[in-house]
C-alpha distance (Angstrom), angle and dihedral (degrees) to the residues before:
residue distance angle dihedral
X1 . . .
X2 3.82 . .
X3 3.79 92.6 .
X4 3.77 93.1 47.3
X5 3.80 92.5 52.4
X6 3.80 91.2 47.8
X7 3.81 92.1 49.2
X8 3.80 93.7 48.2
X9 3.85 96.8 68.6
X10 3.79 90.1 47.2
X11 3.79 91.7 52.1
X12 3.81 90.6 45.6
X13 3.83 91.0 50.7
X14 3.78 90.8 46.9
X15 3.81 91.8 49.5
X16 3.81 93.2 47.7
X17 3.81 91.7 47.7
X18 3.80 90.7 49.3
X19 3.81 90.6 49.1
X20 3.80 90.9 49.2
X21 3.80 92.7 49.7
X22 3.82 91.4 46.0
X23 3.80 91.8 51.7
X24 3.81 93.7 53.1
X25 3.81 114.4 101.5
X26 3.75 116.7 -107.0
X27 3.78 113.0 -107.3
X28 3.78 117.9 -106.7
X29 3.74 118.0 -116.8
X30 3.78 92.2 -105.8
X31 3.74 126.6 157.8
X32 3.77 97.2 44.6
X33 3.76 123.6 137.6
X34 3.82 92.1 -93.6
X35 3.79 109.9 32.8
X36 3.81 105.4 174.8
X37 3.77 98.8 -177.1
X38 3.76 131.0 118.8
X39 3.80 88.7 -56.5
X40 3.82 95.0 71.1
X41 3.83 96.4 68.0
X42 3.81 89.8 40.7
X43 3.81 92.0 53.4
X44 3.82 91.8 44.8
X45 3.81 92.6 50.9
X46 3.80 91.5 45.6
X47 3.80 90.6 50.2
X48 3.80 92.9 50.4
X49 3.81 93.0 47.0
X50 3.81 91.5 49.3
X51 3.80 91.1 46.8
X52 3.81 92.0 52.3
X53 3.81 92.3 44.5
X54 3.79 94.2 49.3
X55 3.79 91.1 45.3
X56 3.80 92.1 52.8
X57 3.79 98.1 40.8
X58 3.79 104.3 32.3
X59 3.80 119.5 9.5
X60 3.82 99.1 46.1
X61 3.83 96.2 50.2
X62 3.80 92.9 42.5
X63 3.80 91.7 47.5
X64 3.81 90.0 50.1
X65 3.81 91.3 51.6
X66 3.80 91.8 48.0
X67 3.80 90.9 49.5
X68 3.82 91.1 50.1
X69 3.79 90.5 49.0
X70 3.81 91.7 49.7
X71 3.82 90.8 49.9
X72 3.81 91.1 51.1
X73 3.80 91.3 47.9
X74 3.80 92.1 49.9
X75 3.81 90.5 48.7
X76 3.81 91.9 49.6
X77 3.80 91.1 46.5
X78 3.80 91.0 50.0
X79 3.81 91.4 49.5
X80 3.79 91.0 48.1
X81 3.80 91.1 50.2
X82 3.83 90.6 50.0
X83 3.82 91.3 49.2
X84 3.80 90.8 49.1
X85 3.81 92.3 50.2
X86 3.85 90.1 49.5
X87 3.80 90.8 48.7
X88 3.82 91.1 51.8
X89 3.83 91.3 54.5
């Protein structure tokens, strides 16, 4: 009788643990190479917002400055070429 009463709590604990594990949801197959869950639209929206923000705040002003610099350099080069041609005459 002593062994049966000692084995009963162990069986009860084992059964409750098994029931708890069986009731847990199965994990999704997340973390694969192509995980098309809710994160895909979130990443796409984040990418587009960052692209628009960087374009407005960084790329457009820098591109404008580079274009102005190139125009000034071409003007200076043209003037220098004209001065050189006049000096050769």
